[in-house]
C-alpha positions in Angstrom: 67.8 134.2 73.6 68.8 137.9 73.6 72.0 138.9 72.0 74.4 139.3 75.0 78.2 139.2 75.2 80.1 136.3 76.8 81.2 138.6 79.6 77.6 139.5 80.4 76.5 135.9 80.4 79.3 134.9 82.8 78.4 137.8 85.2 74.8 136.8 85.1 75.6 133.2 85.9 77.8 134.3 88.8 75.0 136.5 90.1 72.7 133.4 89.8 75.2 131.4 91.8 75.3 133.9 94.7 71.6 134.5 94.6 70.9 130.8 94.8 73.2 130.6 97.9 71.3 133.6 99.6 67.9 132.1 98.8 68.8 128.7 100.1 70.0 130.1 103.5 67.4 132.7 104.3 65.6 134.0 101.1 66.1 137.3 99.4 68.1 136.1 96.4 66.0 138.3 94.1 67.7 141.3 95.8 70.7 140.4 93.6 69.3 138.4 90.7 66.7 140.9 89.5 69.0 143.9 89.4 71.6 141.8 87.6 69.1 140.8 84.9 67.9 144.4 84.5 71.5 145.6 84.0 72.5 142.6 81.8 69.4 142.9 79.6 69.0 146.7 79.1 65.9 147.7 77.0 64.2 144.4 77.7 60.6 144.5 79.0 59.9 144.2 82.7 57.8 141.1 82.2 60.6 139.2 80.4 63.0 140.1 83.2 60.6 138.8 85.9 59.7 135.7 83.9 63.4 134.8 83.3 64.1 135.4 87.0 61.3 133.0 88.0 62.6 130.3 85.6 66.1 130.6 87.2 65.0 130.8 90.8 62.6 127.9 90.8 65.4 125.5 89.9 67.6 126.6 92.8 64.7 126.7 95.2 63.6 123.2 94.3 67.1 121.9 94.7 67.5 123.5 98.1 64.1 122.2 99.2 65.0 118.6 98.2 68.4 119.0 100.1 66.7 120.2 103.2 64.0 117.5 103.1 66.6 114.7 102.7 68.8 115.9 105.6 66.4 117.4 108.3 62.8 116.8 109.4 60.6 119.3 107.5 56.8 119.6 107.8 56.3 119.1 104.0 52.5 118.7 104.1 52.1 122.0 106.1 54.6 123.7 103.8 52.6 122.7 100.7 49.4 123.9 102.2 51.0 127.2 103.1 52.4 127.4 99.6 49.1 126.9 97.9 47.6 129.6 100.2 50.5 131.9 99.3 49.9 131.2 95.6 46.2 132.2 96.0 47.2 135.2 98.0 49.7 136.4 95.4 47.1 136.2 92.7 44.8 138.3 94.9 47.6 140.8 95.7 48.4 141.2 92.0 44.8 142.2 91.3 45.2 145.1 93.7 48.4 146.4 92.3 46.8 149.2 90.3 44.9 150.5 93.3 47.8 151.0 95.8 50.9 153.1 95.2 54.2 151.2 95.7 55.7 154.6 96.8 53.4 154.4 99.9 54.2 150.7 100.6 58.0 151.2 100.4 58.5 153.2 103.6 56.1 150.9 105.5 58.1 147.9 104.4 61.4 149.6 105.5 60.0 150.2 109.0 58.9 146.6 109.3 62.2 145.3 108.1 64.1 147.6 110.6 61.8 146.3 113.4 62.6 142.8 112.3 66.3 143.4 112.3 66.1 144.9 115.8 64.0 142.0 117.1 66.4 139.3 115.7 69.5 141.2 116.9 68.3 141.7 120.4 66.5 138.4 120.8 69.2 135.8 120.1 66.9 133.0 121.4 64.5 133.7 118.5 64.6 130.7 116.2 67.1 128.8 118.3 66.6 125.4 119.8 68.4 124.4 123.0 70.4 121.2 122.9 68.1 118.2 123.4 65.0 120.3 123.0 62.3 118.8 120.8 60.2 120.6 118.3 57.1 122.3 119.7 53.9 120.4 118.7 52.2 121.7 115.6 48.6 122.3 116.8 45.7 122.9 114.5 45.5 126.5 115.5 49.1 127.1 114.6 48.8 125.3 111.3 45.6 127.3 110.4 47.3 130.5 111.3 50.3 129.6 109.1 48.1 128.8 106.2 45.9 131.9 106.5 48.3 134.6 107.8 51.7 133.4 106.6 50.6 131.8 103.3 47.7 134.1 102.4 49.0 137.3 104.0 52.6 137.1 102.8 51.4 135.7 99.4 49.2 138.8 99.1 52.1 141.1 99.9 54.2 139.2 97.3 51.7 139.8 94.6 51.1 143.4 95.6 54.8 144.5 96.2 57.2 141.7 96.8 60.6 142.8 98.2 61.7 140.6 101.2 59.0 138.0 100.7 61.3 135.0 101.3 62.8 136.6 104.4 59.3 137.4 105.8 58.3 133.8 105.2 61.3 132.5 107.2 60.5 134.9 110.1 56.8 134.3 110.1 57.1 130.5 110.0 59.6 130.7 112.9 57.2 132.8 114.9 53.9 131.0 114.1 55.0 127.4 114.0 57.8 127.8 116.6 60.4 126.3 114.3 64.1 126.9 114.5 65.5 129.2 111.8 67.0 126.4 109.8 63.8 124.4 109.7 61.8 127.5 108.9 64.2 128.3 106.0 63.7 124.7 104.7 59.9 125.0 105.0 60.0 128.4 103.3 61.8 126.8 100.3 58.8 124.5 99.7 56.4 127.4 99.9 58.6 129.3 97.4 58.5 126.4 95.0 54.7 126.5 95.0 54.5 130.3 94.5 57.3 130.3 91.9 55.6 127.5 89.9 52.4 129.5 89.7 54.1 132.7 88.7 56.3 130.9 86.1 53.3 129.2 84.6 51.7 132.6 84.0 54.9 134.2 82.6 55.4 131.2 80.3 51.9 131.4 79.0 52.5 135.0 78.2 55.8 134.2 76.4 57.8 136.2 79.0 60.7 133.9 79.6 64.1 133.7 77.9 64.4 129.9 78.2 68.0 129.5 76.9 69.4 132.2 79.2 67.4 130.9 82.1 68.7 127.4 81.6 72.3 128.5 81.6 71.8 130.6 84.8 69.7 127.9 86.5 72.7 125.5 86.5 74.6 128.1 88.6 71.6 129.0 90.7 71.1 125.3 91.6 74.8 124.9 92.5 74.6 128.0 94.8 71.4 126.7 96.4 72.8 123.3 97.1 75.9 124.9 98.7 73.8 127.3 100.7 71.4 124.6 102.0 74.3 122.4 103.1 76.0 125.3 104.9 72.8 126.3 106.7 72.3 122.7 107.8 75.9 122.2 109.0 76.5 125.6 110.6 73.0 125.9 112.2 70.8 128.7 113.5 73.6 131.2 114.4 74.8 131.2 110.8 71.3 131.6 109.4 70.6 134.5 111.8 73.8 136.3 110.7 72.9 136.0 107.0 69.3 137.0 107.8 70.5 140.3 109.4 72.7 141.0 106.4 69.9 140.4 103.9 67.4 142.5 105.9 69.8 145.4 106.1 70.5 145.1 102.4 66.8 145.2 101.7 66.3 148.3 103.8 69.2 150.0 101.9 67.8 149.1 98.5 64.2 150.2 99.4 65.7 153.4 100.8 67.6 154.1 97.6 64.5 153.3 95.5 62.4 155.7 97.7 65.1 158.5 97.4 65.3 158.0 93.6 61.5 158.2 93.3 61.4 161.4 95.4 64.2 162.9 93.3 62.5 162.1 90.0 59.2 163.6 91.3 61.0 166.7 92.4 62.4 167.2 88.9 59.0 167.1 87.2 
């Protein structure tokens, strides 16, 4: 475990708590957890930060997934198949990392996120289910589309670039499988467990995990995830939509800042 102060450990655990809550509701907890680890572990290699992040996140994601499955109907079989496709897609995406500039992907991702925010804001019926309305039948075509496009496509994006993957999963599952936002978020958690497990196995094999630190943070991440899942289930779609909009806007701001910082650094060269 790295030599860190008690204050830093407490702040990292609090960040893990909030990140677990965000992830459980709508995805995007890495928006908080990764920067917190980078600040709390200065001088540590990028691989160790990412590996420790995965070791923390998989605990909270698994806890949230179990909470959702126990308390609401979730298409577990479909979620696992989408998750395996996403795992394969992320491996493929990672193999193309060196061929595509992240500086070029960042503005495109920002545009997509802004379009998503506008769509969700001006289509309040998106991801909502009227009282007494049953779930739309999951046809073979929808399931295949979810596996190939949602799993493979978003998995590829995750391996290639990554920001907003959990949020994109929730939105895509809502659109393709005609799920409400709460059920889509629950399904996305199972997909995330699959992809996180694959990534964590690779990081662990490479020795890129601070296990003691991850264990301490994971306790808080799990607590945040359990609280977030219960709040999403009790408060419903309107609550999830509100959190979704906040997370999407935060992602746009972060990507915009990263883009500005990159342009500023290049201008100084």
